C-alpha positions as CSV (number, residue, x, y, z in Angstrom):
1,M,5.9,23.0,-14.2
2,N,4.7,21.2,-17.3
3,H,2.4,19.3,-15.1
4,L,1.0,22.5,-13.6
5,N,0.5,24.0,-16.9
6,N,-1.4,20.9,-18.2
7,I,-3.7,21.1,-15.1
8,Y,-4.6,24.7,-15.8
9,H,-4.9,24.3,-19.5
10,Q,-7.2,21.2,-19.3
11,Y,-9.4,22.9,-16.7
12,Q,-9.7,26.0,-18.9
13,A,-10.5,24.1,-22.1
14,I,-13.1,21.9,-20.3
15,N,-14.9,24.9,-18.7
16,S,-14.8,26.5,-22.1
17,V,-16.8,23.7,-23.7
18,K,-19.4,23.8,-20.8
19,R,-20.0,27.5,-21.6
20,Q,-20.5,26.7,-25.3
21,V,-23.2,24.0,-25.2
22,D,-26.2,24.5,-27.4
23,D,-28.9,22.5,-29.2
24,E,-26.2,21.0,-31.5
25,T,-23.4,20.5,-29.0
26,A,-23.3,18.7,-25.6
27,M,-20.7,17.4,-23.1
28,L,-20.8,14.2,-21.1
29,H,-18.4,14.1,-18.0
30,I,-18.0,10.4,-16.8
31,D,-16.0,8.5,-14.3
32,F,-16.3,5.3,-12.3
33,A,-17.2,5.6,-8.6
34,E,-15.8,3.0,-6.1
35,N,-17.7,-0.2,-6.2
36,Y,-20.5,-0.1,-3.7
37,V,-20.3,-2.9,-1.0
38,S,-23.5,-4.4,0.2
39,K,-24.6,-3.8,3.7
40,Y,-27.0,-5.2,6.4
41,A,-28.8,-3.2,8.8
42,E,-27.6,-5.6,11.7
43,E,-24.5,-7.9,11.2
44,V,-22.7,-10.5,13.4
45,Q,-19.1,-9.8,14.0
46,A,-18.0,-12.4,11.5
47,V,-19.9,-11.0,8.7
48,H,-18.9,-7.4,9.6
49,F,-15.2,-8.1,9.6
50,G,-14.7,-11.2,7.4
51,A,-17.4,-11.8,5.0
52,S,-16.8,-11.3,1.2
53,K,-19.8,-9.1,0.5
54,P,-21.2,-8.7,-3.0
55,Q,-19.9,-5.4,-4.8
56,I,-22.0,-3.4,-7.3
57,S,-20.4,-1.3,-10.0
58,L,-21.4,2.4,-10.2
59,H,-20.5,4.4,-13.3
60,T,-21.4,8.1,-12.9
61,A,-22.0,10.8,-15.7
62,V,-23.1,14.3,-15.9
63,L,-24.5,15.6,-19.1
64,Y,-24.0,19.4,-19.9
65,H,-26.5,20.4,-22.4
66,F,-29.0,23.1,-23.6
67,G,-32.5,22.8,-22.0
68,E,-35.7,24.8,-22.9
69,L,-34.2,28.2,-22.3
70,D,-30.7,27.9,-21.1
71,S,-27.8,25.4,-20.5
72,T,-28.7,22.6,-17.9
73,I,-27.2,19.7,-16.2
74,T,-28.5,16.2,-16.0
75,P,-26.8,13.6,-13.8
76,F,-26.8,9.9,-14.4
77,C,-25.6,6.8,-12.6
78,T,-25.5,3.2,-14.3
79,V,-25.6,0.4,-11.9
80,S,-24.3,-3.1,-12.9
81,K,-23.5,-6.3,-11.3
82,N,-20.6,-6.7,-13.6
83,L,-17.4,-5.2,-12.0
84,R,-15.5,-4.9,-15.2
85,H,-13.9,-1.3,-15.9
86,D,-12.5,-2.0,-19.3
87,P,-13.6,-0.1,-22.6
88,V,-16.1,-2.6,-23.6
89,F,-18.0,-2.3,-20.5
90,I,-17.7,1.5,-20.4
91,C,-19.5,1.6,-23.7
92,N,-22.2,-0.7,-22.4
93,N,-22.8,1.6,-19.6
94,L,-22.9,4.6,-22.0
95,K,-25.5,2.9,-24.3
96,P,-28.7,3.9,-22.3
97,I,-27.3,7.4,-21.7
98,I,-26.6,7.8,-25.4
99,K,-30.2,6.9,-26.1
100,I,-31.5,9.5,-23.7
101,I,-29.1,12.2,-25.3
102,K,-30.5,11.4,-28.7
103,D,-34.0,11.7,-27.6
104,L,-33.3,15.1,-26.0
105,H,-31.2,16.4,-28.9
106,P,-32.1,14.8,-32.2
107,N,-30.1,17.5,-34.0
108,L,-26.9,16.9,-32.1
109,K,-23.7,17.5,-34.3
110,T,-21.0,17.5,-31.7
111,M,-20.5,15.5,-28.7
112,H,-17.7,16.1,-26.1
113,F,-16.7,13.5,-23.7
114,V,-14.6,14.3,-20.6
115,S,-12.9,11.8,-18.3
116,D,-9.8,11.1,-16.3
117,G,-7.0,9.2,-18.1
118,P,-6.3,5.7,-16.6
119,S,-4.7,3.5,-19.4
120,S,-6.8,0.5,-18.2
121,Q,-10.1,2.4,-18.8
122,Y,-10.6,5.6,-20.9
123,R,-7.1,6.1,-22.6
124,N,-5.9,3.0,-24.6
125,K,-6.2,1.7,-28.1
126,S,-9.4,-0.3,-27.4
127,M,-11.2,2.8,-26.2
128,F,-9.9,4.7,-29.2
129,F,-11.3,2.0,-31.5
130,L,-14.8,2.1,-29.9
131,M,-14.8,5.9,-29.9
132,A,-14.8,5.9,-33.7
133,N,-16.6,2.6,-34.4
134,F,-19.2,2.6,-31.7
135,L,-19.9,5.7,-29.7
136,A,-19.7,8.0,-32.7
137,V,-21.8,5.7,-34.8
138,K,-24.4,5.3,-31.9
139,L,-24.6,9.1,-31.5
140,N,-24.6,9.8,-35.3
141,V,-22.7,13.1,-34.8
142,Q,-20.6,15.0,-37.1
143,S,-17.7,15.3,-34.6
144,L,-16.8,13.5,-31.4
145,V,-14.2,15.1,-29.1
146,W,-12.7,13.3,-26.0
147,D,-10.9,15.3,-23.4
148,Y,-8.7,14.0,-20.6
149,N,-7.9,15.6,-17.3
150,E,-4.3,15.9,-16.3
151,A,-3.1,12.7,-14.2
152,G,-4.2,13.0,-10.5
153,H,-6.5,15.9,-11.2
154,G,-9.7,14.1,-12.5
155,K,-12.0,14.9,-9.5
156,D,-15.2,16.6,-10.6
157,S,-19.0,16.5,-10.9
158,P,-19.2,12.8,-11.5
159,D,-17.5,12.0,-8.1
160,G,-20.2,14.2,-6.4
161,I,-22.9,12.0,-8.1
162,G,-21.1,8.9,-6.7
163,A,-21.2,10.4,-3.3
164,I,-24.9,11.2,-3.5
165,V,-25.8,7.6,-4.6
166,K,-23.7,6.0,-1.8
167,R,-25.0,8.3,0.8
168,I,-28.6,7.7,-0.1
169,A,-28.0,3.9,0.1
170,D,-26.3,4.1,3.5
171,Q,-29.0,6.2,5.0
172,S,-31.4,3.4,4.0
173,V,-29.4,0.8,5.7
174,A,-29.1,3.2,8.8
175,R,-33.0,3.2,8.9
176,G,-33.1,-0.5,9.1
177,N,-33.1,-1.7,5.5
178,D,-30.7,-4.2,4.1
179,I,-28.9,-3.7,0.9
180,A,-27.4,-7.1,0.3
181,N,-27.5,-7.3,-3.5
182,F,-28.0,-5.6,-6.8
183,E,-31.8,-5.7,-6.9
184,Q,-32.1,-4.1,-3.4
185,L,-29.7,-1.3,-4.2
186,I,-31.7,-0.5,-7.5
187,T,-35.0,-0.6,-5.6
188,C,-33.5,1.8,-3.0
189,L,-32.2,4.2,-5.5
190,Y,-35.2,4.3,-7.6
191,E,-37.4,5.2,-4.6
192,N,-35.0,7.7,-2.9
193,C,-32.6,9.2,-5.5
194,R,-34.8,11.5,-7.2
195,G,-32.3,13.9,-8.6
196,V,-30.2,11.5,-10.3
197,Q,-31.3,9.3,-13.3
198,I,-30.6,5.6,-12.2
199,L,-30.0,3.3,-15.1
200,S,-29.7,-0.5,-14.7
201,V,-27.2,-1.9,-17.1
202,D,-28.0,-5.4,-18.5
203,E,-24.8,-7.5,-18.9
204,E,-26.5,-9.4,-22.0
205,N,-26.3,-6.4,-24.2
206,I,-22.4,-6.5,-24.1
207,T,-22.2,-9.1,-26.8
208,E,-22.7,-6.6,-29.7
209,I,-19.6,-4.5,-28.3
210,E,-17.5,-7.5,-27.7
211,E,-18.2,-8.7,-31.2
212,L,-17.1,-5.3,-32.7
213,M,-14.1,-5.1,-30.5
214,A,-12.8,-8.7,-31.9
215,R,-12.6,-7.1,-35.3
216,S,-10.3,-4.2,-34.2
217,L,-7.0,-3.7,-35.9
218,T,-6.1,-0.6,-34.0
219,P,-2.4,-0.3,-33.3
220,T,-1.0,0.9,-30.0
221,F,-0.3,4.6,-30.2
222,K,3.2,5.5,-29.2
223,G,2.6,8.4,-26.7
224,T,-0.8,7.5,-25.5
225,L,0.0,8.8,-21.9
226,N,0.8,12.2,-23.4
227,V,-2.6,12.4,-25.1
228,H,-5.2,14.9,-23.6
229,Q,-7.6,15.2,-26.6
230,I,-8.8,12.8,-29.1
231,T,-11.0,14.1,-32.1
232,R,-12.9,12.2,-34.7
233,S,-14.8,13.7,-37.8
234,K,-17.4,12.2,-39.8
235,N,-15.6,13.4,-42.9
236,N,-12.8,10.8,-42.1
237,P,-14.5,8.3,-39.6
238,G,-11.7,5.8,-39.4
239,L,-9.1,8.3,-38.4
240,L,-8.6,9.9,-34.9
241,R,-6.4,12.8,-34.2
242,A,-4.4,12.7,-30.9
243,Q,-3.3,16.1,-29.3
244,K,-1.0,16.6,-26.2
245,L,-3.5,19.2,-25.0
246,S,-7.2,20.2,-25.7
247,C,-7.3,22.8,-28.5
248,M,-10.4,25.0,-28.6
249,D,-9.3,26.8,-31.8
250,C,-9.1,24.0,-34.3
251,R,-12.1,21.9,-35.5
252,P,-12.0,18.1,-35.3
253,H,-11.6,17.6,-39.1
254,Q,-8.6,20.0,-39.2
255,I,-4.8,19.3,-38.6
256,C,-4.1,21.0,-35.2
257,P,-0.9,23.1,-35.6
258,H,-0.8,23.8,-31.9
259,Y,-0.8,20.5,-30.1
260,E,-1.3,17.5,-32.5
261,I,1.2,14.6,-32.0
262,G,-0.1,12.1,-34.4
263,V,-3.1,10.2,-36.0
264,I,-4.6,6.8,-35.0
265,S,-6.1,4.5,-37.5
266,T,-9.1,2.5,-36.3
267,E,-10.0,0.2,-39.2
268,T,-11.6,-3.2,-38.6
269,V,-11.0,-6.6,-40.2
270,H,-14.1,-5.9,-42.5
271,N,-12.7,-2.6,-43.7
272,R,-9.3,-4.0,-44.4
273,F,-10.0,-7.3,-46.0
274,E,-13.6,-7.3,-47.3
275,S,-13.9,-3.9,-48.9
276,S,-13.1,-3.4,-52.5
277,I,-10.2,-1.4,-53.6
278,P,-11.2,2.2,-54.5
279,S,-9.8,3.7,-57.7
280,P,-6.9,5.9,-56.9
281,P,-7.5,9.6,-57.3
282,R,-5.3,11.9,-59.3
283,N,-2.9,13.1,-56.5
284,T,-1.9,9.7,-55.4
285,K,1.3,7.6,-55.2
286,E,1.3,4.0,-55.4
287,V,3.7,1.8,-53.4
288,L,4.2,-1.9,-54.4
289,P,5.6,-4.0,-51.6
290,S,8.9,-5.4,-52.8
291,S,10.9,-6.0,-49.6
292,P,11.0,-9.4,-47.8
293,P,8.5,-10.0,-44.9
294,H,8.9,-8.2,-41.6
295,S,11.2,-5.4,-43.2
296,E,10.9,-1.7,-43.0
297,C,11.0,1.0,-45.6
298,T,10.6,4.6,-45.2
299,V,8.0,6.4,-47.4
300,T,8.6,10.0,-47.8
301,D,7.8,13.0,-50.1
302,Y,4.1,13.5,-48.9
303,D,3.8,16.8,-50.8
304,S,3.9,19.8,-48.5
305,C,3.8,17.7,-45.3
306,H,7.4,16.7,-45.5
307,S,8.6,20.4,-44.9
308,S,6.5,20.9,-41.7
309,P,8.6,19.9,-38.5
310,E,5.5,19.2,-36.7
311,R,4.6,16.3,-39.0
312,R,7.9,14.4,-39.1
313,S,7.1,11.9,-36.3
314,P,6.9,8.3,-37.8
315,A,3.7,6.2,-37.8
316,I,3.8,2.4,-38.3
317,Y,1.1,0.8,-40.5
318,S,1.0,-2.9,-41.2
319,F,-0.4,-4.6,-44.2
320,T,0.0,-7.9,-46.0
321,V,2.4,-9.1,-48.6
322,Q,1.6,-8.6,-52.3
323,Q,-0.9,-6.0,-51.7
324,R,-1.1,-2.7,-53.6
325,V,-1.0,0.2,-51.1
326,T,-2.3,3.6,-52.1
327,L,-1.0,6.7,-50.4
328,E,-3.4,9.4,-50.9
329,S,-2.5,13.0,-50.1
330,Q,-5.5,15.2,-49.3
331,S,-5.1,18.7,-50.5
332,E,-7.1,20.2,-47.7
333,S,-5.5,18.6,-44.6
334,A,-2.4,17.1,-46.1
335,V,-2.9,13.9,-44.3
336,S,-1.8,10.5,-45.8
337,L,-4.3,7.7,-45.9
338,I,-3.6,4.1,-46.5
339,L,-6.3,2.3,-48.4
340,L,-6.0,-1.4,-47.8
341,P,-7.6,-4.0,-50.0
342,S,-8.5,-7.5,-50.5
343,V,-7.3,-11.0,-49.5
344,P,-5.2,-11.4,-46.3
345,T,-2.1,-13.5,-46.1
346,E,-0.2,-14.9,-43.1
347,K,3.0,-12.8,-43.7
348,C,3.0,-9.1,-43.0
349,L,5.2,-6.0,-44.0
350,Y,5.7,-3.1,-41.8
351,Y,6.0,0.1,-43.6
352,K,7.3,3.1,-41.6
353,C,5.5,6.2,-43.0
354,R,7.3,9.4,-42.0
355,W,5.8,12.8,-42.9
């Protein structure tokens, strides 16, 4: 019954976003199509049954946005020789689409992404890190929201784009043309697939994302498979809010009393070790690490947060020995932030912060 409720709720929430798009809000629905296998118009039997034919990666997307007079739909398909389906290459596929979105909507403030939730692709700590530190930065939006369909129910418009692209390629082969490699597929789609924007993805541009990913200190979020919505606000760019279902009532910068199950810190090596220590505000509490390495201590008494049953799930934060840690309690959202400074050491302490 819970599975059925999740299916219905997610469909309702995603359809609600589609109806609310305007000049400052857009939604991008994305998914990987099955790799296209190269084909020949005529093949000997050995090639037809036994050859290891080159494959080509297809990443499809549908943009729901506001056109000249009303909401409109723009389909995309990024084509690549690289068969990786990991978060780094997902972002590489999204780079040319983001550029087009920014050209269409220079005043964009809120960007919604929708996808299915495989843990090897869209729903994992690497993707969470890149949401906050790459996608939101490239889009330069106030809020970024990522919604996940319920497991096994992610079929939607991007799958139709993949079917169109493959059918056009197969029709070209049926007319006597060979599609034996990446270049021939791109040429075929440029000439015949007029309704879908075909974008070639260069593997050389992936270096920027890999270097950024190498600096990630994002911990694994306990309960990742239960997450159906991630929100990020420019007011607190390094913090993501994880929710068990998509909430259309709460804004990305607010604590959701309906579905929130935790927060995810997406800091980088640069943020942790090279930034200077900000001066503690008035309503702060300082904790000086005094326990031996690899020990745990529970930090409580987070103002009014401690009285809320929804906020009592523990979160693990790690930081180095002999560092001063400032726990800041914000009056508006009552969320605890850990401000980590200065020089790293080899040993680490693990503080279990409970609110």
